[in-house]
N, C-alpha and C positions, 0 to 999 in steps of 0.2 A: 626297160628304159633305153632309148636310143643313145648311142655313144658318138662323141665328136672329139677328134684329135686335132690339135694344132701345134706346129713346131716352128721354131725360128732357125735361122742359119747359125752355124757355129761361128762365133765372133772372133775376130783377129785381136789378140790381146797385146800386141807389140806397138800399138798406136792408140791415140785417144779415140773414144767412141765417135762415130760419124753420125751425120743426119740420117743416113740410110739405115744404120743400126737402130736408131731411135724410132724411125718410121716403121720398120718391120716388127719391132717389139710392141709398139703401141697398137698397130693394126692387129697383131695376133692376140693381144690382150682384149681389144674390143670384140673380136670374133668369139673369143672364149667366153667373155661375160654375156654377150648377146645369146649365145647358145645355151649357156647355163640358165639364164632368165627364162628361156623358152623350154625348160624342162629336160634338157639333155645332160647326160653324164659327160663332163668335159675333162680332158687331160691336156694340159699346156706344158710343153717341154721346151727348154732352152738350155744352152750350155756353152762351154769354152773348150777349145782344143788345147788343153794344157800339156799334152805330151808330144806335140809336134817338135821336130828337131830345132827349128828356128826359135820357137818359144823357149825351149830348154836352154839353148845357147845364149839367148838374151838374158834369161834369168840368172844363169851362171855368171855371165859378164857383170851383171848388176849385183852379184852375190846375194840373190834373193831365192835361192833354191837349196833345199836340203834333201838329198836322196835317201838318207837314213830313214826318214819318215814319209818320203815321197810327197812333200808339200811344196808347191810352187807358189811362193808368196806373191809373185807378180800376178799370177792368175787370180789368186784369192783377192788381192787388192782390186783388180779390174772388175771382178764379178760382184763386188760390193758397191760399185757405182750406181 
């Protein structure tokens, strides 16, 4: 079976999602579904850069990070949108 890989950019979590973020995600989803329908084994990968220094500083400032368990609540909230 032929394989098809599609990825999206790593999204910036310190701001609201933009139209560009929606466009790239929807385009990647359409590509992955089209290739899946046509019999390819599809891998769709997306994510957030939750360990960048600016993201961590922003989460610490908002008191939304706990390094004991390495959970960044700001990123978790953004990724659930």
